[in-house]
N, CA, C and O of each residue as an XYZ file, in Angstrom:
404
protein
N       3.516    -22.708    -43.193
C       3.722    -21.310    -42.878
C       3.167    -21.018    -41.484
O       2.054    -21.418    -41.142
N       3.965    -20.317    -40.701
C       3.560    -19.976    -39.346
C       2.652    -18.761    -39.343
O       2.901    -17.772    -40.032
N       1.592    -18.859    -38.551
C       0.670    -17.734    -38.448
C       1.197    -16.744    -37.419
O       1.595    -17.136    -36.321
N       1.201    -15.463    -37.773
C       1.674    -14.425    -36.864
C       0.639    -14.163    -35.781
O      -0.563    -14.100    -36.042
N       1.135    -14.013    -34.565
C       0.234    -13.642    -33.479
C      -0.020    -12.145    -33.549
O       0.899    -11.357    -33.772
N      -1.261    -11.767    -33.358
C      -1.551    -10.337    -33.362
C      -1.395     -9.806    -31.938
O      -1.871    -10.401    -30.972
N      -0.732     -8.696    -31.847
C      -0.537     -8.058    -30.547
C      -1.030     -6.630    -30.615
O      -1.011     -5.984    -31.663
N      -1.466     -6.165    -29.482
C      -1.937     -4.784    -29.377
C      -1.026     -4.068    -28.392
O      -0.875     -4.500    -27.250
N      -0.436     -3.002    -28.825
C       0.435     -2.216    -27.946
C      -0.373     -1.072    -27.356
O      -1.051     -0.340    -28.078
N      -0.299     -0.925    -26.061
C      -0.993      0.165    -25.381
C       0.034      1.236    -25.069
O       0.995      1.004    -24.336
N      -0.184      2.404    -25.633
C       0.811      3.458    -25.475
C       0.768      4.092    -24.096
O       1.805      4.490    -23.565
N      -0.404      4.191    -23.515
C      -0.467      4.808    -22.189
C      -1.793      4.490    -21.517
O      -2.783      4.145    -22.162
N      -1.774      4.618    -20.216
C      -2.990      4.394    -19.443
C      -4.049      5.431    -19.799
O      -5.240      5.120    -19.832
N      -3.622      6.655    -20.065
C      -4.576      7.706    -20.439
C      -5.339      7.336    -21.702
O      -6.537      7.597    -21.812
N      -4.636      6.726    -22.660
C      -5.283      6.332    -23.911
C      -6.358      5.277    -23.659
O      -7.444      5.344    -24.235
N      -6.061      4.321    -22.812
C      -7.019      3.261    -22.478
C      -8.228      3.860    -21.768
O      -9.369      3.533    -22.097
N      -7.981      4.732    -20.800
C      -9.086      5.359    -20.077
C      -9.935      6.231    -20.990
O     -11.159      6.259    -20.866
N      -9.285      6.945    -21.908
C     -10.027      7.791    -22.843
C     -10.948      6.951    -23.719
O     -12.099      7.315    -23.958
N     -10.416      5.798    -24.203
C     -11.249      4.909    -25.023
C     -12.412      4.337    -24.221
O     -13.524      4.213    -24.734
N     -12.153      3.990    -22.961
C     -13.201      3.418    -22.116
C     -14.293      4.447    -21.854
O     -15.479      4.118    -21.880
N     -13.899      5.683    -21.605
C     -14.900      6.734    -21.366
C     -15.720      6.995    -22.628
O     -16.932      7.199    -22.568
N     -15.034      6.983    -23.773
C     -15.714      7.221    -25.044
C     -16.757      6.142    -25.305
O     -17.826      6.430    -25.842
N     -16.454      4.910    -24.931
C     -17.372      3.800    -25.141
C     -18.413      3.701    -24.023
O     -19.312      2.863    -24.090
N     -18.298      4.544    -23.006
C     -19.250      4.518    -21.903
C     -18.984      3.424    -20.890
O     -19.846      3.107    -20.070
N     -17.779      2.840    -20.944
C     -17.436      1.758    -20.020
C     -17.022      2.308    -18.662
O     -17.390      1.765    -17.620
N     -16.256      3.386    -18.687
C     -15.740      3.950    -17.437
C     -16.332      5.329    -17.207
O     -16.457      6.135    -18.128
N     -16.687      5.577    -15.977
C     -17.149      6.918    -15.627
C     -16.859      7.164    -14.164
O     -16.709      6.226    -13.382
N     -16.780      8.419    -13.803
C     -16.544      8.792    -12.416
C     -17.875      8.811    -11.687
O     -18.834      9.425    -12.154
N     -17.937      8.147    -10.557
C     -19.162      8.102     -9.756
C     -18.951      8.955     -8.517
O     -17.994      8.761     -7.768
N     -19.844      9.888     -8.315
C     -19.783     10.734     -7.122
C     -20.333      9.954     -5.929
O     -21.183      9.079     -6.092
N     -19.844     10.274     -4.734
C     -20.336      9.610     -3.525
C     -21.848      9.761     -3.381
O     -22.529      8.853     -2.905
N     -22.364     10.910     -3.795
C     -23.809     11.160     -3.661
C     -24.636     10.260     -4.593
O     -25.840     10.106     -4.390
N     -24.002      9.669     -5.606
C     -24.708      8.788     -6.543
C     -24.731      7.330     -6.095
O     -25.433      6.512     -6.690
N     -23.975      6.997     -5.056
C     -23.904      5.607     -4.601
C     -25.093      5.311     -3.696
O     -25.393      6.075     -2.779
N     -25.768      4.192     -3.962
C     -26.928      3.784     -3.176
C     -26.477      2.832     -2.062
O     -26.094      1.694     -2.333
N     -26.522      3.293     -0.826
C     -26.124      2.488      0.327
C     -27.335      1.882      1.046
O     -27.175      1.289      2.112
N     -28.534      2.020      0.487
C     -29.756      1.633      1.188
C     -29.858      0.127      1.467
O     -30.549     -0.273      2.404
N     -29.189     -0.707      0.680
C     -29.303     -2.145      0.897
C     -28.248     -2.697      1.859
O     -28.185     -3.906      2.084
N     -27.428     -1.821      2.422
C     -26.414     -2.253      3.381
C     -27.024     -2.168      4.783
O     -27.473     -1.097      5.191
N     -27.048     -3.279      5.527
C     -27.674     -3.245      6.853
C     -26.861     -2.420      7.852
O     -25.644     -2.292      7.722
N     -27.538     -1.875      8.829
C     -26.879     -1.113      9.898
C     -26.014     -2.055     10.729
O     -26.358     -3.223     10.912
N     -24.910     -1.553     11.222
C     -24.041     -2.356     12.080
C     -24.549     -2.305     13.515
O     -25.024     -1.271     13.985
N     -24.441     -3.427     14.196
C     -24.856     -3.477     15.600
C     -23.730     -2.920     16.474
O     -22.581     -2.866     16.035
N     -24.046     -2.507     17.700
C     -22.990     -2.028     18.602
C     -21.899     -3.081     18.833
O     -20.728     -2.733     18.984
N     -22.272     -4.354     18.861
C     -21.285     -5.420     19.042
C     -20.319     -5.485     17.861
O     -19.113     -5.658     18.038
N     -20.866     -5.343     16.658
C     -20.010     -5.353     15.472
C     -19.062     -4.161     15.484
O     -17.887     -4.298     15.146
N     -19.562     -3.006     15.868
C     -18.727     -1.812     15.933
C     -17.620     -1.966     16.973
O     -16.499     -1.504     16.762
N     -17.935     -2.615     18.096
C     -16.928     -2.822     19.147
C     -15.807     -3.746     18.692
O     -14.665     -3.607     19.131
N     -16.136     -4.697     17.801
C     -15.134     -5.657     17.326
C     -14.259     -5.100     16.209
O     -13.250     -5.711     15.858
N     -14.619     -3.975     15.657
C     -13.869     -3.412     14.536
C     -12.508     -2.886     15.004
O     -12.364     -2.340     16.097
N     -11.532     -3.074     14.139
C     -10.189     -2.569     14.417
C      -9.732     -1.717     13.241
O     -10.202     -1.884     12.116
N      -8.824     -0.815     13.514
C      -8.283      0.051     12.484
C      -7.423     -0.789     11.539
O      -6.553     -1.527     12.001
N      -7.649     -0.694     10.219
C      -6.814     -1.459      9.293
C      -5.423     -0.857      9.178
O      -5.226      0.334      9.421
N      -4.484     -1.673      8.813
C      -3.125     -1.182      8.624
C      -2.280     -1.379      9.857
O      -2.648     -2.109     10.778
N      -1.163     -0.727      9.860
C      -0.226     -0.860     10.967
C      -0.775     -0.158     12.212
O      -1.387      0.906     12.113
N      -0.554     -0.758     13.378
C      -1.035     -0.110     14.603
C      -0.198      1.116     14.937
O       0.998      1.164     14.649
N      -0.834      2.096     15.542
C      -0.106      3.280     15.982
C       0.693      2.902     17.222
O       0.139      2.372     18.186
N       1.988      3.173     17.196
C       2.855      2.807     18.306
C       2.823      3.878     19.389
O       2.921      3.576     20.578
N       2.687      5.110     18.975
C       2.690      6.205     19.939
C       1.873      7.352     19.383
O       1.234      7.231     18.338
N       1.903      8.464     20.094
C       1.216      9.658     19.605
C       1.939     10.228     18.388
O       1.370     11.016     17.632
N       3.197      9.826     18.204
C       3.995     10.315     17.091
C       4.374      9.140     16.191
O       5.463      8.583     16.334
N       3.489      8.755     15.266
C       3.777      7.603     14.411
C       5.006      7.848     13.543
O       5.354      8.988     13.234
N       5.648      6.763     13.161
C       6.851      6.855     12.347
C       6.510      7.242     10.910
O       5.405      6.996     10.426
N       7.470      7.841     10.254
C       7.324      8.283      8.868
C       8.055      7.309      7.959
O       9.235      7.028      8.170
N       7.370      6.794      6.957
C       7.994      5.892      5.997
C       8.867      6.704      5.046
O       8.422      7.702      4.480
N      10.126      6.261      4.874
C      11.050      6.934      3.966
C      11.756      5.886      3.117
O      11.594      4.685      3.336
N      12.523      6.336      2.168
C      13.328      5.449      1.340
C      14.764      5.947      1.384
O      15.027      7.122      1.127
N      15.698      5.049      1.711
C      17.112      5.415      1.736
C      17.914      4.348      1.014
O      17.450      3.221      0.842
N      19.116      4.704      0.594
C      20.007      3.751     -0.071
C      21.105      3.371      0.912
O      21.792      4.230      1.464
N      21.258      2.062      1.120
C      22.253      1.527      2.054
C      23.067      0.480      1.303
O      22.520     -0.292      0.515
N      24.371      0.456      1.549
C      25.219     -0.563      0.934
C      24.680     -1.950      1.290
O      24.190     -2.175      2.397
N      24.778     -2.874      0.331
C      24.232     -4.218      0.521
C      24.857     -4.936      1.710
O      24.164     -5.622      2.462
N      26.168     -4.778      1.878
C      26.832     -5.473      2.987
C      26.403     -4.912      4.333
O      26.265     -5.657      5.303
N      26.189     -3.595      4.397
C      25.729     -2.964      5.644
C      24.318     -3.447      5.975
O      24.022     -3.785      7.121
N      23.456     -3.476      4.970
C      22.077     -3.922      5.191
C      22.042     -5.378      5.634
O      21.260     -5.741      6.513
N      22.884     -6.214      5.032
C      22.931     -7.628      5.419
C      23.333     -7.774      6.884
O      22.762     -8.589      7.608
N      24.323     -6.978      7.322
C      24.760     -7.031      8.721
C      23.659     -6.536      9.658
O      23.442     -7.107     10.727
N      22.964     -5.468      9.249
C      21.865     -4.944     10.069
C      20.747     -5.982     10.206
O      20.214     -6.179     11.298
N      20.395     -6.642      9.107
C      19.346     -7.656      9.144
C      19.748     -8.827     10.032
O      18.922     -9.360     10.773
N      21.019     -9.229      9.958
C      21.507    -10.337     10.784
C      21.448     -9.968     12.267
O      21.013    -10.764     13.100
N      21.893     -8.746     12.584
C      21.875     -8.282     13.974
C      20.431     -8.166     14.488
O      20.137     -8.541     15.623
N      19.546     -7.650     13.648
C      18.142     -7.500     14.041
C      17.505     -8.865     14.279
O      16.716     -9.029     15.211
N      17.843     -9.842     13.443
C      17.290    -11.191     13.595
C      17.724    -11.799     14.927
O      16.931    -12.453     15.603
N      18.992    -11.580     15.303
C      19.493    -12.078     16.588
C      18.730    -11.460     17.752
O      18.460    -12.125     18.753
N      18.378    -10.158     17.611
C      17.658     -9.445     18.670
C      16.155     -9.714     18.619
O      15.429     -9.377     19.553
N      15.693    -10.318     17.530
C      14.269    -10.626     17.398
C      13.410     -9.416     17.099
O      12.250     -9.357     17.507
N      13.973     -8.446     16.387
C      13.220     -7.236     16.015
C      13.350     -7.007     14.512
O      14.285     -7.510     13.891
N      12.429     -6.259     13.926
C      12.565     -5.927     12.499
C      13.808     -5.057     12.278
O      14.157     -4.236     13.127
N      14.465     -5.242     11.143
C      15.689     -4.486     10.900
C      15.429     -2.979     10.802
O      16.311     -2.179     11.112
N      14.213     -2.584     10.369
C      13.878     -1.164     10.313
C      13.878     -0.553     11.715
O      14.305      0.586     11.907
N      13.392     -1.327     12.695
C      13.389     -0.841     14.083
C      14.815     -0.697     14.599
O      15.124      0.247     15.327
N      15.682     -1.628     14.224
C      17.081     -1.541     14.618
C      17.722     -0.283     14.036
O      18.433      0.437     14.737
N      17.471     -0.020     12.757
C      18.005      1.189     12.126
C      17.489      2.423     12.843
O      18.250      3.359     13.086
N      16.192      2.439     13.189
C      15.615      3.561     13.922
C      16.310      3.759     15.257
O      16.625      4.891     15.624
N      16.560      2.667     15.998
C      17.227      2.753     17.289
C      18.646      3.307     17.149
O      19.073      4.142     17.946
N      19.370      2.839     16.135
C      20.729      3.318     15.903
C      20.730      4.814     15.581
O      21.545      5.568     16.114
N      19.827      5.233     14.720
C      19.744      6.651     14.348
C      19.312      7.512     15.544
O      19.799      8.628     15.721
N      18.395      6.981     16.359
C      17.926      7.715     17.537
C      19.073      7.989     18.501
O      19.168      9.078     19.067
N      19.954      6.985     18.689
C      21.111      7.153     19.573
C      22.142      8.118     18.982
O      22.851      8.799     19.722
N      22.224      8.175     17.657
C      23.224      8.999     16.981
C      22.875     10.482     16.947
O      23.770     11.322     16.847
N      21.607     10.814     17.028
C      21.231     12.246     16.934
C      20.849     12.821     18.264
O      20.511     14.002     18.352
């Protein structure tokens, strides 16, 4: 006879969080409750070497991330053309739209 595997179904993230809070596992920590005393001060050299995480700002007017639907064949052609030009296909789309408006 085969033994049945037991599975647990989780109905929602809220249910899991509620159970964790009830058991004292999860709690919200305020910034004022965090002890930063054991973190050493950064030297001026370390601060000078720091860079902003994420994508670099290209101009004073950074681009806005959006989501659009494009036919697969059109996107394939845009990607191929962008690859030939050595630029990301999103930049190519931006250039095309910039010329059109």
